[in-house]
N, C-alpha and C positions, 0 to 999 in steps of 0.2 A: 881475723876475718871481719868483713863488713856485710852486715844484713840489715836490709830496711834502713839503709843510711846511718846504722849504728855500729861502731867499732866495738865488738865484744869477743873476749877470749872464751876458750872452750870449758872453762870451769865455772859454773854459777854456784852461788852460796844459797842453798835452800834453807829456808828458815822455820821448818816445820818441827825439827827435833833439837831445838836449842838446849844448852847445858842448863840444868836446874840445880838449885842449892835450896835445901830446906822447903822443897815443894813448890818453889817459884822460879822463873827464869833468872839465871845468874847473869845480870847484865854487865857486870864487870868483867867476866870471862868472855861474853859476847864482844865487848869493845876491844879486847885483845885479839880476838879471831878477826874482826873487821879490820883492825890496823894491819895484821899480817897479810890479809888477803888483798887490801888495796896496795900495800907497799909491794906486793908481787906483781902488780900490774893488771889485777883482775877487778871487774866492776859490776857484775850483775848480781842483784839481790831479789830473791823471791820469797814473798810472804803471801798471806791471804787472810781475808776477814775471818775466815772460819778457824785460823790457827790461833788458839787461845794465848793472848798476851804477846804474840810475836810482833804485831805491827807497833804496839806500844814499846817493846824491847828495841826495835830496830830505829825507832825515833831517838831514843836515848843514846844507842850505840853508834849510830851513822848519821842521821839526818841532822841532829844538833851539833855534831862534831866535824862535819866536812862539808865543802861548798857543793851545791846542789849539782853542778855540772861535772862532779868527780865520779859519778856513779849512775848506773841504772836501777830503778826500783820497780818491781813488779808485784801487783797483788791481784786479787781475784773476787769475783761475785758468785756466791751460791745462791741463786734465786730459789732453789728447791728446798732450802732449809728454813722451815716455818714462815714461809711468805704466803700471804693470801691475796696481796694485791701488787700491783706494780710499784706502788709507792713503798711498800715493805722491801721490796727487792732493791730498789734504787737507793733506799736509805743506807743500805750496806756500804754504797759508794761514799757517801758523806761521813760515815763513821770511819771508813778507811783513811779519808783524807785528814780527819781530825787525829785519829790514832798515829798516824805516821808523821804528820806535819809536813808532809813533803811537797805540798803545793800542787803538784800534778803527779801522774804516773807515766813512766816511759812505756811500760808494757802493762795493759790490763786485760785480764782474762775472764770470760764467762767459764765458771768453775765446774768441772766433772760432768760434761755433757755426756750423754749416753743413756739408752733405755728410757725408763719413765721420767728421767730428770730433764731431758731435752724439752719437754712439753711446757715447763715453766718459763723457759726462756723464750719460747714461741708465744705462749698465752700472754706474757707481759710486754712482748715486742722488744726484748732486750737488745735485739740486733739493731733497730733503728736508734734506740736510746744510746747505745755506745757509740754510734756514729756522731751523734749529737755533741757528746762529750769530747769527741776527737775535734770537732769544729770550734768548740769552746776553748781548746788548748788544754784541757784537763787530762787528756790521755793522748800519748804520741802514737802508740800502736795497740791496735785491737786484735785479740785472738781468743783461743778458747783451749781448755785442757779436756781430755777425752778419755774415757774408758768404756769401750764397747767393740762393736765388730766393724771391720773394714767396709762392710756394705753400709752401715749406718754413717759412718764417716763420710763416705762417697756422697751420700744424700745431703748431709749437712752442708759439705762444701760446694756441692752443686748448687743448693739453694742460697748460700751465702758466700759468693766468691769474693766479696769484699773484705772478709776476714784474712789478716795478714799473716798469721803464723798458727801453728798447732803445737800443743804440748802433749806428748805421748809417753806412756810408760814403755821403755825399751831396755832391755838387758840380754845378756847372752843365754841366760836360762830360759826367758820367755820368747826368745826369738822365733821358735817353732812351736810354742806352747798353744795348743787349740783353744785353751781357756782365755788366753790373753791376745795372741796373734799379733805380737810386736812387729814382725817383719811385715806382715800384710797391711797393717795400719800405717807403718812408715812408708811403704810403697805407694800406698793411696794417697797420702799427703804429698808426696813427691810427684805423683802423676797430676795433681792439681797445682803443681808449682808452688807449694807452700814450704817455706823453711820450717824446721822442727826444733822445738825445745825439748830435751829428754828429761823425763823425770824417772825415779826409781831405777837408775842405772845399777844400784847395788841391791835391789829388790828389798827395800826396807831393811837393809843390814844382813840380809840372809846370805848375800854373797861375800860378805865379809868374813863369814866363816861357813863356807861351802861343804858339801858331803866330802868325806875324807879322800875318795879316789880323785875327785876334782882338785882338792887342794894339793895332792901329791903331784899332779901334773904341772900345776903353777910353780910350786916350790922348786921342782926339778929344773924348771926352765931359768927361774930367777929367785934364788934362795933369799935374797933380801928384799924383794918386793912384796907387798901386802896383798892379799887376795882382792881387797877392794879396789887396789889400783888396776888390776887386770879388768875389772868389770867396768870402771870408769873410762878406761882407754878403748875398751871395745866400743862404747857408745860414742866416744869422741872422734872415733876414726870413720864415722859414717859420713856421707856426703849430704850437704844441705842442712848442717846442724848448726843453729845459732849458739847454743851453749848446752852443757850437761849439767844438771842440778845435782849437787850432792848434799844431803841433809845432815850437815856436820853439827855434832854435839859436844865436841871438846877442842881444845887447843891442839891436842896431838893429833886428832884427825885432820885438822885444818893443815898442820904442817906436813903430814904425810901426803895429803892431796897436792899441795903446793910443790912438794918435791919432785913429782914425776910430771905435773901439768905445766909447770911454768915454761919449759922448753918442748912442750909436746908437738911433734911434727908429723903424726900419724905412726901407725904400727908397721914394723918391718915384716917381710914375709915369714921370718921365723916366729915372730910373736903372733901372727895370725894363725900359723899351723898350731901353736901352743893352745890358742883359744879354741881352735876346732877340736883339738884332742879333749879338751875340757867339756866341751858340749857333747862329745861322743861318750864320755865317761858318764855325764848326767844321763844321757839316754839309755844307759845300761841299767839303771836303777829301776826295779820293777815297779812300776806305777799303775794305777788304774787307768786303762787305755780309753778314757772318756774324751770325746771331741766336742762336747757341749752342743751336740745337735739339738738336744732337748726334746727328741721325739718321745722319750719317757715322761716328760712333764705333761705331754698332751693327753696321756691316757691314765696317769696316776689319780685314783679316786680321792686320795688324801692330800693332794697338793704338795707332795714331798719335794723339797729342794735337792733333787738328787744330783745334778751336775754341780752345783755349788758345794755339797757336801763332799763330792769326790775331789774338787779342786782343793779343799781344805785338807783332806786325808793325804793328798800327794804332797802337800806343804809338810805335814808331819813326817812323811816317810823320807823326804828329800833332806830336810834340815833339822828334824828332831826337836823342833821348838813348838811345844804345845800351845803357848800363849799366842803365837803367831798364826797357828793353825786354828785356833779357836777365834781369832779376830776375822779371819777369812770366812770361817763358817757363819758367824754372827752377821757379817755384811752380805754375803751372797745368798744366805739362806733367809734368816730372820728379816734382813734389810730389804729383801726383794718380796716379803709378804709370803714366803713359803713355810711349811712345816718341816720340822726337824727329822733327822734320820730315825730317831726312836719311836716315831709315830707311824712308822711303816707297818701295814697289816699283812705283808707277804702274799699279796694276791697274784704276783707274777705278771700282771699285764705289761709292765715296763720291760721285762726281759723278752717279751713277744716281739717287741718292735725295735729293740736295740740293734742298731747295725754293727756294732762291735762285739756283739754276744757277750756282754759283761754279766757275771752272775750278780745281778744289781742287790737282791735281797741278802746275799752272803756278804757283799761288801758293805752294806749299810748296817749290818749286824756288827761287823768287825769295827766299824767307824764308831758306833755306839759304844762299844766296850773301851776303845782305845782314846777316844777324844771326848766324849760326852759324860762319862762317868768319872 
């Protein structure tokens, strides 16, 4: 497919989780993955200033080994990480140019907009700056990645219609998840006429090993297909998609992805029915029915990160992965300046305003026992 004048196939190589050897990125294995990927006709590589070692690795594995017109390279600017001035933020771009050696970037993203992070891009007027870099020929296409509500996405796209594309977290597990709102954010981007790059189609690896009832549905339909393949195909089947990023971390993962994406032409009716069954099985798993309305947050005297805690607990329930659940809790609670669940004083004010009638005090106590101890 051609989007923004670029011919890009539906599988993008995400460089966030590259293979490691002795604690450092295994550049030789990355070279093998790059070769397989390009030989199969794919061209889109996604890194970021904030991905430690990634830009340097892709310089060695890709930029120094292939002609510049053989691929598209994307990287990102995280103005909210340790930046006190505009100069601090724009210095990330110069660092990325140096680390990649790419000369220019085909796609450049303002990284992880949403919530308190957006203010840094506004304060430093990164919107005008990125357009200046386009005029200088150092950026071909300008967009942003986003983690927040469809309402906030609507405002950003209304204020900045010049942005050419949006990168969103989309997967079949989060499609109707009230904490992520994949479908609503996707539909908002399309309402504004923006093509979408999909990140986290396998939910950070969670959908490579989904809950047993979900995996049973997928294996019954296609015994030889990996659960990850279903997740990526779900995302790639959507309209208006530039590419679907897969954060591959081994040659085996690369080969698996290429096996089903090389000739991907959309999902059949039976495949769509299988994924619907998988979503139905997910919906049967008893989760805390939090919709992240955050009415509770407005009345909590201790500023407990209630909705973030519940999202983390639901992670644990769904995937049985405590490390992943703790990562969610650290980001959604501590990372947003909230107090942890074990600081709850059980006053009950939150339960009085909860539209879902959740036994919040009881759930926070369970979370403390299962996740924080």
